N, C-alpha and C positions, 0 to 999 in steps of 0.2 A: 463535519462526521455525522453520522447518523446518530438518532436519537436511542440509546442503550438503557434507557427506562424501561423498555418493554420485554428485555432479553433477564433472563437470568444469571445472576453475579458471576457463576463458573462461565458460563458464555460471554460475558463481558470482558472479564478478564483474558479470556483466551483471544478476543479479538484482538485488544491492546497488545495481548505479547505478539502476535504475530503482526501487529502493524509496528511496533518496534524491532522486532526481528526484521521486516524489510526496511525499513529506516535505515538500522545497520547495515543492510546487506549493499542500499545504493549508498552510504557515506563510505563504504569501503572502493567501490566505483569510481567516486567523484575523486578519491585519496587517489588511487591509481591514476586516472586520467590526471590529476598535477603532478604525479609525479613523474609521470611521461611527458610534460609538455615540450619538451625539447628532447622527445627519441621521435627522428625521420620516419617517416609513414606513419604513424603510430595514429591510429583510429580511436574516439573516447568512446566509452560504452554509458549504459544506465540502467538502471534497473526500474520497470514499472509496479513498482508494488502496492501501491495504489487500487490498478485497476483489477489484479489478482486477489487484493483484499476483499472489495467489492464484489467480485464474483464468487470467493469463497460465501460470503452471507447469503447470497440466490436472490434474487428476486418475489415476493409473493404474490400468488393469482389479485388481480382486482376485483373487489368485492361487487363492484357496481357493473363488471362486464361478465356477461355469458361466456365460458370457456369452450370451446369449442373442442370437440373431439377429434382426433385424426386417427385413420386405420390405414396410413400408406405415408411412406417417408417424403414424398413431391409434396404433400399438402402441408402447410405451415400452419402450426399451434396458434391460436390466438387467445389469449386471455387465462394462459394456464399460469405465468409467471416461467421463473426458471429457477432448478436445482442447486443447491450450493455443490461449488466445483472444490476439489482439494486446494488449499491454498500456498503454490507452487511459483513462486516469482522468481524467472530468470532475466540476466544479464543479455541486455540487446548493445549490439555493437552499432553505430554511428556510421555508416559507410559514403554520407553524402557530401558534399563537398569541400574539398580541402581549403582549410581557410590560410594556408604558410605555403611559403615557398619549398621547402623541406617534405611535402607532401601531409604533413599533419594536419587534421584537423580541430586538434584541443585549443580552445581560447579560453585561456585563465582567466579572467573577469567572469563569463560567464559562469565556468566552473566553482570561483569564489563566491559567484553572487547563488548559484545553487548550492554550494554548502551551507551557506547561511538557511537558507530558507531550509534545509533537511534538519539542519540543528535546531529550528525551532519546531518543527513538527516534531523531532525525537522527543524534546522538551513537554512540548505540551499532552503527548499520549503517555508519557513519564506524569506527567501532571495527575492525569484521571487516572492513571494505573495505582498511583498514593491514595487519591480520593476513594476510589473503589476497596482498598487494603484499610482504609481508617475506618470505612462502614463497617466493616469485618471486625472489626479491633472492638468498635463501638458495642458491636450485639455481644462478643464475645465478655467485654469485662461490662456490659449493662449500664455502661455511663455514656454522655455524652461530652465532645472537648468544645 
């Protein structure tokens, strides 16, 4: 995960909330894949929420690199970074190789491993969120735990 110490508290909670929302979306896709493991011609799907989250943060310009100004769409912008984009993860259907005779490409072992990985990610994000709210609670009550 990124270093959140440079972000204001409301930005940190926003990023963590979006990460949690994305993990929830991925969890629902994995659950759908598992539920349809025996459905003929079913294709698994996933949500690439981590890339969408990274894009929503943008990329700051490198301070050690001279930014080149462009005045035409055919020119490549260099050293300018990337502006933040709206956070909008979408489900992606995997139309790759079928793994079974019935035309389905769902591998139950792979889906269970993805479910475990996604659950760990969501729990970690939740712990980070709890820490952020603990800081707020300490500031309001003017005590440390």
